[in-house]
Every structure is written in C-alpha cells, then in structure tokens.
C-alpha positions as CSV (number, residue, x, y, z in Angstrom):
1,M,115.1,91.4,121.0
2,R,112.3,92.4,119.2
3,D,109.9,89.6,118.0
4,R,108.2,90.4,114.4
5,L,104.9,91.9,115.6
6,E,106.7,94.7,118.0
7,Q,108.7,95.3,114.5
8,K,105.7,95.2,112.6
9,Y,104.7,97.8,115.1
10,G,108.1,99.9,115.1
11,Q,107.2,100.3,111.4
12,L,103.8,101.4,111.6
13,L,104.3,103.9,114.3
14,D,106.6,105.2,112.0
15,R,104.3,104.9,108.8
16,I,102.1,107.1,111.1
17,A,104.7,109.9,111.8
18,S,105.6,110.3,108.1
19,A,102.4,112.6,108.2
20,G,103.1,115.2,110.6
21,K,100.0,114.9,111.3
22,A,97.0,113.3,111.2
23,A,93.0,112.8,111.8
24,V,91.6,109.2,112.7
25,A,88.1,107.7,112.1
26,F,87.6,106.4,115.5
27,S,84.8,104.4,116.1
28,G,86.3,102.6,119.3
29,G,86.4,98.8,117.9
30,V,89.2,96.8,118.5
31,D,91.3,98.0,115.2
32,S,90.5,101.9,115.8
33,V,91.7,101.9,119.2
34,F,94.8,100.2,117.7
35,L,95.0,102.4,115.0
36,L,94.8,105.7,117.5
37,Y,96.7,104.6,119.7
38,A,99.7,104.2,118.0
39,A,99.1,107.9,115.8
40,H,99.2,109.0,119.6
41,Q,102.2,107.4,120.6
42,A,104.1,108.0,116.9
43,L,102.5,112.1,117.0
44,S,101.2,113.1,120.4
45,R,99.1,115.8,120.1
46,Q,99.2,116.1,116.8
47,V,96.1,113.5,116.2
48,L,92.8,114.4,116.1
49,A,90.4,111.3,117.1
50,L,86.9,111.6,114.8
51,T,83.4,109.7,115.9
52,V,81.4,110.0,113.7
53,S,77.6,109.4,116.1
54,L,74.7,107.5,113.4
55,H,72.2,105.4,114.1
56,A,73.5,102.6,113.4
57,V,76.4,103.0,115.7
58,P,75.2,101.2,118.8
59,K,74.9,103.7,122.5
60,R,77.9,101.6,124.2
61,E,79.7,102.0,121.3
62,L,79.7,105.8,121.3
63,Q,80.7,106.3,125.0
64,E,83.4,103.4,124.7
65,A,84.6,106.2,122.1
66,V,84.5,108.6,124.5
67,E,85.5,107.4,127.5
68,F,88.5,105.7,125.7
69,C,90.0,109.4,124.2
70,K,89.6,110.8,128.1
71,L,91.4,108.1,129.3
72,Y,94.8,108.8,127.5
73,G,94.3,112.4,126.7
74,I,93.4,112.5,123.1
75,R,91.7,115.7,121.2
76,H,88.0,114.0,120.5
77,L,85.5,115.7,118.0
78,I,82.3,113.5,117.6
79,H,79.9,115.0,114.4
80,T,76.6,113.8,114.4
81,V,75.0,112.6,110.7
82,D,71.8,111.6,110.1
83,E,72.6,108.4,107.7
84,F,69.4,107.9,106.6
85,E,69.3,111.8,104.5
86,I,72.3,110.2,102.6
87,E,70.5,109.0,99.2
88,G,70.1,105.2,99.2
89,F,70.6,104.7,102.1
90,A,67.6,103.4,103.5
91,D,66.7,101.5,100.5
92,N,69.6,99.4,101.3
93,P,71.2,98.3,98.5
94,P,73.8,96.1,98.3
95,N,76.1,98.9,97.8
96,R,74.4,100.3,101.1
97,C,78.3,100.6,102.5
98,Y,80.1,102.6,99.5
99,L,77.0,105.4,99.7
100,C,77.6,105.4,103.4
101,K,81.2,105.6,103.5
102,K,81.7,107.8,100.9
103,A,79.3,110.2,102.3
104,L,80.2,110.0,106.3
105,F,84.6,110.3,104.9
106,I,83.4,113.1,102.8
107,Q,82.2,114.7,106.0
108,M,85.0,113.7,107.7
109,L,87.3,115.1,105.5
110,E,86.0,118.8,105.2
111,L,85.6,118.7,109.2
112,A,89.7,117.4,109.3
113,G,90.4,119.8,106.7
114,K,88.8,122.6,108.8
115,E,90.5,121.7,112.0
116,G,94.0,121.4,110.2
117,Y,94.3,118.4,108.8
118,T,94.8,116.7,105.7
119,V,95.9,113.0,105.7
120,L,93.0,110.9,107.9
121,M,93.4,107.5,108.6
122,E,91.5,104.8,109.2
123,G,91.5,101.1,110.6
124,S,91.4,98.7,108.3
125,N,93.2,95.5,108.4
126,V,94.5,92.5,105.9
127,D,91.8,90.7,106.9
128,D,89.1,93.3,105.6
129,Q,89.3,92.6,102.5
130,G,88.3,89.2,101.9
131,D,84.9,89.8,102.8
132,Y,82.3,91.4,100.1
133,R,83.1,95.4,101.4
134,P,81.9,98.3,98.5
135,G,83.0,100.9,101.8
136,M,87.2,99.7,100.5
137,Q,86.3,101.4,97.2
138,A,85.4,104.5,99.1
139,L,87.9,104.7,101.1
140,K,89.9,104.2,98.1
141,E,88.5,107.0,96.2
142,L,88.9,109.7,98.7
143,Q,92.4,108.7,99.7
144,I,91.7,107.9,102.7
145,Q,95.1,105.8,104.3
146,S,94.5,102.2,106.3
147,P,97.9,101.9,108.0
148,L,97.1,99.2,109.6
149,K,96.0,97.3,105.7
150,D,99.4,98.8,104.8
151,C,101.9,97.7,107.6
152,G,100.0,94.3,106.7
153,F,98.3,93.8,110.3
154,T,95.4,91.3,110.8
155,K,93.3,91.2,113.3
156,A,94.6,88.2,115.2
157,D,97.6,91.0,115.0
158,I,95.7,94.0,116.5
159,R,94.9,91.4,119.3
160,E,97.9,90.2,120.2
161,M,99.7,93.9,120.3
162,S,96.6,96.0,122.2
163,K,96.6,93.3,124.6
164,R,100.1,93.6,125.3
165,L,100.3,97.4,125.2
166,G,97.4,97.0,127.8
167,L,94.4,98.3,125.6
168,P,90.9,98.1,127.1
169,A,89.8,97.2,123.4
170,W,92.0,94.0,122.8
171,D,89.4,91.4,123.7
172,K,86.2,93.7,122.6
173,P,83.9,91.3,120.1
174,S,83.8,92.5,116.7
175,M,81.1,95.0,116.1
176,A,79.7,96.2,112.6
177,C,77.4,99.1,112.5
178,L,73.6,98.1,112.9
179,A,72.7,98.5,109.1
180,S,74.0,94.8,108.4
181,R,71.5,93.3,110.6
182,F,69.2,93.7,107.3
183,V,69.0,91.7,104.1
184,Y,69.6,94.1,101.6
185,G,66.7,95.4,100.2
186,Q,64.9,95.3,102.9
187,T,63.6,99.5,103.5
188,I,65.8,100.8,106.8
189,T,64.3,102.8,109.5
190,P,65.5,104.6,112.5
191,E,62.7,102.6,114.6
192,K,64.0,98.8,113.1
193,M,68.1,99.8,114.3
194,K,66.8,100.4,117.5
195,M,64.6,97.5,117.0
196,V,68.0,95.7,116.2
197,E,70.1,97.1,119.4
198,E,68.0,96.7,122.0
199,A,67.2,93.3,121.4
200,E,71.2,93.0,120.7
201,E,72.3,95.2,123.9
202,Y,69.6,92.2,125.7
203,L,71.9,89.7,124.5
204,T,74.7,91.5,125.9
205,D,73.2,92.1,129.1
206,L,72.6,88.4,129.6
207,G,75.8,87.3,128.9
208,F,76.5,86.8,125.3
209,I,79.1,89.4,124.0
210,Q,79.7,88.3,120.6
211,R,76.3,88.3,119.4
212,R,74.0,89.6,116.4
213,V,70.4,89.4,116.0
214,R,69.8,89.8,111.9
215,M,66.4,91.6,110.8
216,H,64.2,89.5,108.1
217,G,61.2,91.4,108.0
218,D,59.7,90.6,110.7
219,L,61.7,87.8,112.3
220,A,64.7,87.7,114.3
221,R,67.8,85.5,113.5
222,I,70.0,85.4,116.7
223,E,73.5,84.5,115.8
224,L,75.5,82.6,118.8
225,L,79.2,82.0,119.2
226,S,79.3,78.2,118.5
227,E,80.1,77.8,122.7
228,D,77.8,80.1,123.0
229,L,74.4,77.5,121.5
230,P,73.6,75.8,124.6
231,K,73.6,78.0,127.5
232,L,70.5,80.0,125.5
233,M,68.9,76.9,126.6
234,E,69.9,77.2,130.2
235,E,67.6,78.8,132.8
236,N,64.9,79.5,130.1
237,K,66.9,82.1,128.7
238,Y,65.7,81.1,125.0
239,R,62.0,81.8,126.7
240,M,63.7,85.1,127.7
241,V,64.6,86.2,124.8
242,Q,61.8,85.8,122.6
243,D,59.7,87.6,125.3
244,R,61.8,90.6,124.9
245,L,62.1,90.6,121.5
246,N,58.3,89.9,120.7
247,Q,57.5,93.2,123.1
248,L,60.9,95.0,120.6
249,G,58.0,93.9,117.7
250,F,60.1,90.8,116.3
251,A,56.4,88.2,115.6
252,Y,59.7,85.7,115.6
253,V,62.0,84.5,117.2
254,T,64.5,81.9,115.7
255,L,68.3,80.5,116.9
256,D,70.1,80.6,113.5
257,L,72.7,77.0,114.6
258,H,75.0,77.9,112.0
259,G,76.4,80.1,115.3
260,F,77.9,83.8,114.8
261,E,79.0,84.5,110.9
262,S,80.4,88.1,110.3
263,G,79.0,89.4,107.3
264,S,76.7,86.5,107.1
265,M,73.8,89.1,105.2
266,N,76.6,88.3,102.0
267,K,75.6,85.4,101.4
268,G,72.1,86.7,99.7
269,L,74.1,88.8,97.1
270,K,74.6,87.3,93.3
271,I,78.2,88.2,93.6
272,Y,78.7,84.8,95.7
273,E,76.8,82.8,93.1
C-alpha cells in the first residue's frame, strides 16, 4: 500500500503525463532534478531538458546538469545567455529576479517552441511561496507550469522522495543564482560574480557544503550552517579563508554568527519592515 508521499508522486506523474510532451527548465538543483526525473518517467522520450548557461550559475552546477541528463538518456539543450545584457540586471534592483527570470523564460519558451514543445515546466515548490520571490510573478505572466507546487510538494517532500528514487541530488545543498549574493542596489559585474563563485568553491573544497559568500562592497560576509561555525576555527581554517578571499579581492572578511539563511539579502528590503 502506497503512503501519502508515494500517492502524491503518482499524482505528479499523472499531472505531467497529461501534457503529452513538455520541456523542463533544468538547473541541476534538487527541485529540477526531481521534476525532470518525474517528467522522464511520465513522458519518456517526449521530454526535453533546457539549461541556461549564465555567469550567475557556477560551472560545477552546469556540469552536474549535463552529467544527470547523460546518465538517464534525456535529451538536453544548453542555451548560453549573458544576463548582463538584460536591461536593469546589473543595477541589481529589488525586482532583479523578475527582470532576469522573465527575459530568460521568454527565451526558453522560444527555444522550446522551435523544438516542438508548447509546454514549459519548472521546479518551484510550495515552500517557495514563503519568501520574497519576484521571479514567481514572471512565471505566472508567462504561464510557465509548476507541477511540484501544484501537487503540493514541499522541499522536504522532494528530498525524501528523491532519496527513495535513488536520485543523486536528494541531499544536495540548496543553491541560488550568484546574483543573490549582492546587496540590492549594489552594481553587479561579471568580475564580482566570479569573486563570489571562487570564494564559495574554496569553502566547498574545505568541506563546507552549505555556504554563502555575500558581498557588501569590498566586504565578504560568510554564512555557514550553525553546526559548521566551530569547524572554521579548527586548524586555522579561518586564516586560510581570510587569505584566499583577500587574494580574490575582498578587503574585509567576516563570519555571520547567525549562520546560513536562504534569502538573507531580503532583510534589507522595505517589504519586510
């Protein structure tokens, strides 16, 4: 007898299958891996994975997306976009995510259409409705389908079901585009984004899997899981981190004692006052 989660997964497969064929916006993160796998099960060869290559997406993420599609034999197209050509993106206004997501999904819709796919799906879940996410409005305006959200999947549901299915991303740390590391109103450049990417990669190499390096001018604010904070003090790792981030161009390096928090840059928005 199937439990509640397995029943929900069956509903998801039925929901996807009703499309007949679909393209899936595929980043390689936990949610999109789960959605693409479900779409592959429901639609077999009638599914197309679309990945956008950006400055804001770490190279490691792109490679993992490629490897996943090869593993399951899923047709995969990579579309390269320079997000700095999107009007307003570099200025980093509070609605930056809306501007970027709308431009990117318009291009993905066009690409999917050329390949014969009229339905485009993406991996938002129920929990994504609880934070300030202006990009969700862009998805609504473009009528992008969000089957995981529609079927009531939470992040915990997705991780648990992914684990049961043996998917490699079930315990993968949460990711967000590198543009989310900058204070709203602070100009973003490819060079600054590269600094952040290399700083986070260095922390990963030291064993800090869930991490963020937020840029405040020439200051780097490091967020780690609360249980990982003491590990930074072991074997002078904090000195190593400071030296490496100084080499990358950060004048000051700080540790946020609050620990890792997804969307922490949103605290500065008036919407939360």
